[in-house]
C-alpha positions as a LaTeX table, in Angstrom:
\begin{tabular}{lrrr}
\hline
Residue & $x$ (\AA) & $y$ (\AA) & $z$ (\AA) \\
\hline
Met1 & 107.05 & 119.84 & 68.17 \\
Gln2 & 104.35 & 117.83 & 69.97 \\
Ser3 & 101.78 & 118.81 & 67.35 \\
Ser4 & 104.11 & 117.62 & 64.58 \\
Ser5 & 104.51 & 114.20 & 66.18 \\
Lys6 & 100.77 & 113.90 & 66.70 \\
Ser7 & 100.10 & 114.93 & 63.09 \\
Glu8 & 102.57 & 112.33 & 61.82 \\
Leu9 & 100.71 & 109.57 & 63.69 \\
Gln10 & 97.32 & 110.75 & 62.47 \\
Leu11 & 98.53 & 110.88 & 58.87 \\
Ala12 & 100.03 & 107.41 & 59.16 \\
Leu13 & 96.52 & 106.16 & 59.93 \\
Ala14 & 95.08 & 108.26 & 57.11 \\
Ala15 & 97.53 & 106.70 & 54.66 \\
Leu16 & 96.08 & 103.27 & 55.39 \\
Ala17 & 92.55 & 104.36 & 54.49 \\
Leu18 & 93.03 & 107.14 & 51.93 \\
Thr19 & 94.77 & 105.07 & 49.28 \\
Asp20 & 93.38 & 107.27 & 46.52 \\
Asn21 & 95.00 & 110.29 & 48.15 \\
Ala22 & 98.38 & 108.73 & 48.90 \\
Glu23 & 100.44 & 111.57 & 47.43 \\
Ala24 & 98.53 & 114.23 & 49.36 \\
Thr25 & 98.87 & 112.32 & 52.63 \\
Thr26 & 102.57 & 111.67 & 52.05 \\
Thr27 & 103.13 & 115.38 & 51.33 \\
Leu28 & 101.52 & 116.28 & 54.64 \\
Arg29 & 103.57 & 113.65 & 56.48 \\
Ile30 & 106.78 & 115.12 & 55.08 \\
Tyr31 & 105.48 & 118.57 & 56.05 \\
Ala32 & 104.84 & 117.43 & 59.65 \\
Thr33 & 108.23 & 115.71 & 59.88 \\
Asn34 & 110.03 & 118.83 & 58.63 \\
Leu35 & 108.24 & 120.99 & 61.20 \\
Arg36 & 109.21 & 118.59 & 63.99 \\
Glu37 & 112.85 & 118.78 & 62.90 \\
Leu38 & 112.68 & 122.58 & 62.76 \\
His39 & 111.33 & 122.70 & 66.33 \\
Ala40 & 114.01 & 120.28 & 67.52 \\
Ala41 & 116.77 & 122.31 & 65.86 \\
Arg42 & 115.45 & 125.52 & 67.44 \\
Leu43 & 115.37 & 123.93 & 70.89 \\
Lys44 & 118.91 & 122.61 & 70.47 \\
Glu45 & 120.22 & 125.99 & 69.33 \\
Ser46 & 118.35 & 127.85 & 72.05 \\
Ala47 & 119.60 & 125.50 & 74.76 \\
Ala48 & 123.22 & 125.81 & 73.61 \\
Thr49 & 123.13 & 129.61 & 73.37 \\
Gly50 & 121.13 & 129.99 & 76.57 \\
Thr51 & 123.57 & 127.83 & 78.52 \\
Lys52 & 126.52 & 129.90 & 77.33 \\
Leu53 & 124.80 & 133.18 & 78.19 \\
Ala54 & 123.76 & 131.88 & 81.61 \\
Ala55 & 127.36 & 130.88 & 82.29 \\
Ala56 & 128.61 & 134.27 & 81.10 \\
Ala57 & 126.06 & 136.05 & 83.29 \\
Ala58 & 127.00 & 134.00 & 86.35 \\
Tyr59 & 130.69 & 134.60 & 85.67 \\
Ala60 & 130.27 & 138.37 & 85.25 \\
Ala61 & 127.96 & 138.69 & 88.26 \\
Gly62 & 130.26 & 136.61 & 90.44 \\
Arg63 & 133.33 & 138.60 & 89.50 \\
Thr64 & 131.50 & 141.88 & 89.99 \\
Asp65 & 130.07 & 140.95 & 93.36 \\
Glu66 & 133.36 & 139.57 & 94.66 \\
Thr67 & 135.31 & 142.62 & 93.47 \\
Val68 & 132.88 & 145.07 & 95.01 \\
Leu69 & 132.92 & 143.17 & 98.30 \\
Leu70 & 136.72 & 143.17 & 98.20 \\
Leu71 & 136.87 & 146.91 & 97.60 \\
Asn72 & 134.34 & 147.51 & 100.33 \\
Ser73 & 136.51 & 145.51 & 102.75 \\
Leu74 & 139.52 & 147.71 & 101.95 \\
Lys75 & 138.10 & 150.74 & 103.72 \\
Arg76 & 140.67 & 152.23 & 106.05 \\
Glu77 & 140.47 & 154.52 & 109.05 \\
Gly78 & 142.81 & 157.36 & 109.73 \\
Asn79 & 144.53 & 160.02 & 107.67 \\
Asn80 & 146.88 & 157.88 & 105.59 \\
Asn81 & 145.98 & 159.33 & 102.22 \\
Gly82 & 148.36 & 157.01 & 100.43 \\
Ala83 & 146.83 & 153.87 & 101.85 \\
Tyr84 & 145.23 & 151.33 & 99.54 \\
Cys85 & 141.60 & 152.00 & 100.31 \\
Ile86 & 138.22 & 152.78 & 98.83 \\
Gly87 & 136.72 & 154.69 & 101.72 \\
Ala88 & 136.88 & 155.04 & 105.47 \\
Ala89 & 134.73 & 153.71 & 108.27 \\
Asn90 & 134.82 & 157.03 & 110.11 \\
Asn91 & 136.77 & 160.28 & 110.21 \\
Glu92 & 134.69 & 162.65 & 108.10 \\
Asp93 & 137.71 & 164.28 & 106.48 \\
Asn94 & 138.73 & 160.98 & 104.92 \\
His95 & 135.29 & 159.43 & 104.49 \\
Gly96 & 134.39 & 157.66 & 101.24 \\
Thr97 & 130.94 & 156.64 & 100.10 \\
Pro98 & 130.69 & 152.89 & 100.77 \\
Glu99 & 126.90 & 153.07 & 100.40 \\
Asn100 & 127.45 & 153.33 & 96.65 \\
Leu101 & 129.49 & 150.17 & 96.77 \\
Ala102 & 126.84 & 148.46 & 98.86 \\
Ser103 & 124.24 & 149.20 & 96.20 \\
Cys104 & 126.41 & 147.46 & 93.63 \\
Thr105 & 126.38 & 144.12 & 95.39 \\
Ala106 & 124.16 & 141.12 & 94.81 \\
Asp107 & 120.74 & 142.79 & 94.95 \\
Asp108 & 121.77 & 145.30 & 92.29 \\
Val109 & 123.81 & 143.01 & 90.09 \\
Phe110 & 121.01 & 140.45 & 89.98 \\
Ser111 & 118.21 & 142.99 & 89.52 \\
Thr112 & 116.74 & 141.36 & 86.41 \\
Thr113 & 113.33 & 140.51 & 87.78 \\
Ala114 & 111.37 & 139.45 & 84.68 \\
Val115 & 111.86 & 136.13 & 82.94 \\
Glu116 & 112.30 & 137.95 & 79.65 \\
Ala117 & 114.18 & 140.89 & 81.14 \\
Asp118 & 116.21 & 142.94 & 78.70 \\
Leu119 & 119.57 & 141.83 & 80.04 \\
Ser120 & 121.41 & 144.11 & 77.61 \\
Gly121 & 119.61 & 147.08 & 79.09 \\
Glu122 & 120.02 & 145.77 & 82.63 \\
Val123 & 123.78 & 145.40 & 82.24 \\
Lys124 & 124.03 & 148.91 & 80.87 \\
Ser125 & 121.72 & 150.59 & 83.37 \\
Ile126 & 123.24 & 148.89 & 86.41 \\
Phe127 & 126.68 & 150.21 & 85.64 \\
Glu128 & 125.60 & 153.53 & 84.17 \\
His129 & 123.84 & 154.25 & 87.45 \\
His130 & 127.25 & 154.14 & 89.06 \\
Ser131 & 128.92 & 156.18 & 86.31 \\
Thr132 & 127.49 & 159.57 & 87.13 \\
Ala133 & 128.78 & 162.45 & 89.16 \\
Thr134 & 126.33 & 161.74 & 91.98 \\
Asn135 & 127.16 & 158.05 & 92.25 \\
Thr136 & 130.93 & 157.92 & 92.55 \\
Ile137 & 132.75 & 154.92 & 93.92 \\
His138 & 134.29 & 157.20 & 96.53 \\
Asn139 & 134.73 & 160.91 & 96.90 \\
Ser140 & 138.07 & 162.59 & 96.46 \\
Asn141 & 137.36 & 165.54 & 98.73 \\
Ser142 & 140.64 & 167.31 & 99.37 \\
Gly143 & 142.41 & 164.48 & 97.56 \\
Lys144 & 141.49 & 162.03 & 100.28 \\
Cys145 & 141.23 & 158.27 & 100.06 \\
His146 & 142.75 & 157.42 & 96.69 \\
Met147 & 143.25 & 153.76 & 95.83 \\
Lys148 & 146.92 & 154.67 & 95.95 \\
Lys149 & 148.30 & 158.15 & 96.19 \\
Asp150 & 150.57 & 157.51 & 93.23 \\
Leu151 & 150.84 & 154.01 & 91.74 \\
Asn152 & 153.74 & 155.05 & 89.53 \\
Thr153 & 155.73 & 155.65 & 92.68 \\
Ala154 & 154.31 & 152.83 & 94.78 \\
Leu155 & 154.80 & 150.09 & 92.19 \\
Thr156 & 158.05 & 149.47 & 90.36 \\
Ala157 & 157.83 & 150.21 & 86.63 \\
Phe158 & 154.04 & 150.55 & 86.80 \\
Thr159 & 152.60 & 152.44 & 83.86 \\
Gly160 & 148.94 & 151.90 & 84.70 \\
Pro161 & 146.09 & 152.06 & 84.74 \\
Leu162 & 145.21 & 149.21 & 87.09 \\
Lys163 & 142.16 & 147.49 & 85.58 \\
Leu164 & 139.55 & 145.70 & 87.67 \\
Leu165 & 136.74 & 143.59 & 86.21 \\
Gly166 & 138.37 & 143.70 & 82.81 \\
Gly167 & 138.40 & 147.48 & 82.81 \\
Val168 & 134.95 & 148.16 & 84.29 \\
Ile169 & 136.87 & 149.93 & 87.06 \\
Glu170 & 140.22 & 151.56 & 86.33 \\
Val171 & 142.62 & 152.86 & 88.94 \\
Ala172 & 144.66 & 155.67 & 87.45 \\
Ala173 & 148.42 & 155.40 & 87.61 \\
Thr174 & 148.53 & 158.69 & 89.46 \\
Gly175 & 146.02 & 157.55 & 92.05 \\
Gly176 & 142.26 & 157.36 & 92.39 \\
Cys177 & 139.75 & 155.85 & 90.03 \\
Ala178 & 139.69 & 156.99 & 86.44 \\
Asn179 & 136.59 & 158.51 & 84.84 \\
Ser180 & 136.25 & 160.91 & 87.78 \\
Asn181 & 136.04 & 158.09 & 90.31 \\
Asn182 & 133.23 & 156.42 & 88.37 \\
Phe183 & 132.82 & 153.09 & 86.66 \\
Lys184 & 134.20 & 153.03 & 83.14 \\
Ala185 & 131.93 & 154.64 & 80.56 \\
Lys186 & 130.09 & 152.11 & 78.34 \\
Pro187 & 131.20 & 149.06 & 80.36 \\
Glu188 & 128.83 & 146.88 & 78.32 \\
Ser189 & 131.33 & 147.15 & 75.45 \\
Leu190 & 134.10 & 145.55 & 77.52 \\
Gln191 & 134.93 & 141.86 & 77.16 \\
Met192 & 133.40 & 140.66 & 80.42 \\
Leu193 & 129.97 & 142.08 & 79.55 \\
Lys194 & 130.08 & 142.29 & 75.76 \\
Ala195 & 128.71 & 138.80 & 75.04 \\
Leu196 & 125.73 & 139.41 & 77.33 \\
His197 & 125.06 & 142.82 & 75.84 \\
Asp198 & 125.44 & 141.81 & 72.20 \\
Arg199 & 123.95 & 138.33 & 72.14 \\
His200 & 121.17 & 138.32 & 74.71 \\
Gly201 & 118.78 & 140.46 & 72.68 \\
Lys202 & 119.32 & 138.35 & 69.57 \\
His203 & 118.79 & 135.18 & 71.59 \\
Val204 & 115.48 & 136.43 & 73.02 \\
Ala205 & 114.34 & 137.47 & 69.53 \\
Ala206 & 115.23 & 134.03 & 68.16 \\
Thr207 & 113.21 & 132.25 & 70.84 \\
Lys208 & 110.19 & 134.37 & 69.92 \\
Glu209 & 110.35 & 133.59 & 66.22 \\
Thr210 & 107.29 & 131.58 & 65.29 \\
Ile211 & 107.51 & 128.11 & 63.82 \\
Gln212 & 104.11 & 126.97 & 62.62 \\
Asn213 & 102.50 & 123.96 & 64.22 \\
Ala214 & 101.41 & 120.97 & 62.18 \\
Pro215 & 97.61 & 120.72 & 61.92 \\
Thr216 & 96.04 & 118.10 & 64.19 \\
Thr217 & 92.34 & 119.01 & 63.85 \\
Leu218 & 90.07 & 119.31 & 60.84 \\
Asp219 & 89.77 & 123.09 & 61.20 \\
Glu220 & 93.55 & 123.49 & 61.49 \\
Leu221 & 94.10 & 121.36 & 58.37 \\
Lys222 & 91.50 & 123.38 & 56.45 \\
Gln223 & 93.26 & 126.60 & 57.43 \\
Thr224 & 96.70 & 125.22 & 56.53 \\
Leu225 & 95.53 & 124.23 & 53.07 \\
Ser226 & 93.66 & 127.51 & 52.56 \\
Gln227 & 96.95 & 129.35 & 53.17 \\
Tyr228 & 98.98 & 127.08 & 50.90 \\
Glu229 & 100.33 & 129.93 & 48.78 \\
Gln230 & 102.05 & 131.51 & 51.81 \\
Asn231 & 103.22 & 128.22 & 53.33 \\
Ser232 & 106.86 & 127.75 & 52.32 \\
Glu233 & 107.21 & 124.56 & 54.39 \\
Leu234 & 104.27 & 122.90 & 52.63 \\
Lys235 & 105.78 & 123.80 & 49.27 \\
Gln236 & 109.13 & 122.41 & 50.43 \\
Ala237 & 107.46 & 119.11 & 51.35 \\
Ala238 & 106.07 & 118.80 & 47.81 \\
Arg239 & 109.49 & 119.61 & 46.36 \\
Gln240 & 111.12 & 116.93 & 48.53 \\
Leu241 & 108.58 & 114.29 & 47.57 \\
His242 & 109.03 & 114.87 & 43.85 \\
Gly243 & 112.70 & 115.85 & 43.86 \\
Trp244 & 111.91 & 118.99 & 41.94 \\
Pro245 & 114.86 & 121.25 & 41.04 \\
Ser246 & 115.08 & 124.81 & 42.31 \\
Ser247 & 114.18 & 125.99 & 38.81 \\
Lys248 & 110.61 & 124.87 & 39.41 \\
Thr249 & 108.87 & 128.05 & 40.50 \\
Asp250 & 106.71 & 128.50 & 43.59 \\
Asp251 & 103.80 & 129.33 & 41.30 \\
Asp252 & 104.15 & 125.92 & 39.66 \\
Val253 & 104.28 & 124.22 & 43.06 \\
Asn254 & 101.23 & 126.17 & 44.21 \\
Leu255 & 99.25 & 125.01 & 41.17 \\
His256 & 100.25 & 121.43 & 41.96 \\
Leu257 & 99.20 & 121.74 & 45.63 \\
Lys258 & 95.87 & 123.30 & 44.72 \\
Ser259 & 95.09 & 120.44 & 42.36 \\
Leu260 & 96.49 & 117.74 & 44.67 \\
Phe261 & 94.39 & 118.72 & 47.69 \\
Gly262 & 91.42 & 120.09 & 45.74 \\
Ile263 & 91.84 & 123.37 & 47.58 \\
Asp264 & 88.88 & 125.75 & 47.74 \\
Thr265 & 90.05 & 128.94 & 49.44 \\
Thr266 & 86.57 & 130.48 & 49.23 \\
Thr267 & 84.72 & 127.92 & 51.35 \\
Gly268 & 87.63 & 126.15 & 53.05 \\
Asn269 & 86.01 & 122.84 & 52.18 \\
His270 & 88.81 & 121.11 & 50.31 \\
Lys271 & 88.52 & 117.81 & 48.50 \\
Tyr272 & 91.19 & 116.23 & 50.70 \\
Thr273 & 89.72 & 117.38 & 54.02 \\
Lys274 & 86.28 & 116.12 & 52.97 \\
Ala275 & 87.75 & 112.70 & 52.22 \\
Leu276 & 89.73 & 112.63 & 55.46 \\
Asp277 & 86.73 & 113.73 & 57.51 \\
Gly278 & 84.77 & 110.82 & 56.09 \\
Ile279 & 87.16 & 108.21 & 57.51 \\
Thr280 & 86.27 & 106.53 & 60.78 \\
Leu281 & 88.19 & 103.82 & 62.57 \\
Lys282 & 87.02 & 101.56 & 65.37 \\
Val283 & 88.95 & 102.33 & 68.52 \\
Lys284 & 88.77 & 100.17 & 71.62 \\
Asp285 & 88.01 & 102.05 & 74.80 \\
Gly286 & 88.02 & 99.66 & 77.71 \\
Glu287 & 85.51 & 96.91 & 76.95 \\
Thr288 & 83.79 & 98.77 & 74.12 \\
Lys289 & 84.71 & 99.95 & 70.65 \\
Glu290 & 83.66 & 103.23 & 69.15 \\
Asn291 & 84.09 & 104.92 & 65.80 \\
Lys292 & 86.51 & 107.85 & 65.75 \\
Lys293 & 87.62 & 110.12 & 62.96 \\
Val294 & 91.36 & 110.25 & 62.30 \\
Leu295 & 91.76 & 113.90 & 63.27 \\
Glu296 & 89.85 & 113.31 & 66.51 \\
Met297 & 92.42 & 110.83 & 67.75 \\
Ser298 & 94.82 & 112.18 & 70.33 \\
Glu299 & 96.91 & 109.11 & 71.10 \\
\hline
\end{tabular}
């Protein structure tokens, strides 16, 4: 976007001196303006989507961390197998596996270390790690330490299951955690995590899509004009200037651009760039003035 603004200013100066090339200069100014607007629109869209995803991530992480801490605090001692618990602090016969819960807390939930981490994959891998036979929320050895021995009996008219984190953890109506005491399979498809899983990858891809920069040096302008046939934005600028209908083909527009700028794709020395390179303006630098070419001006 900065290059587009700089190019617009340079071309405004060129328009004052290149009166014989007014149409060519105006076409490039429209081209630079359009690129600036494209960059601004991309930033606006990226900021809006990124803010929503950041909020969703913070919400999901906060709920997950708080729930896991809550479950961890519900560990009970003793042999009350019907007690609402997730594990036990001691008593081997009734001992859960709180270390698995501990590994789910903040350090694990926020384990995306790279700036461009694949959050979709992170969300999936974090929970899948705790959805295997060796990483249960608690063990059910000898039927010990269920969340509730039988929720159908304990709670009036309860038909279960009891869902935590929007279903990431389910407590079966008959006691214990569903999915063999593991986190729900494919939790990334559930509402709390779905937006992160589905939209994050697309958002990252969108931020990496390239929007060309407006040329601000002689070499960049030569290259831009040499690639005029592939430059849809340059063609669009010509269409805007002339108000051409969509029925005017790209081939026709390309012929016009080639003639307008005197494009020579073989040497890269175009008629327009030669004329522009020949313009010098006196620029005051402190107490002295010096001649500078338009495309050498940075301010």
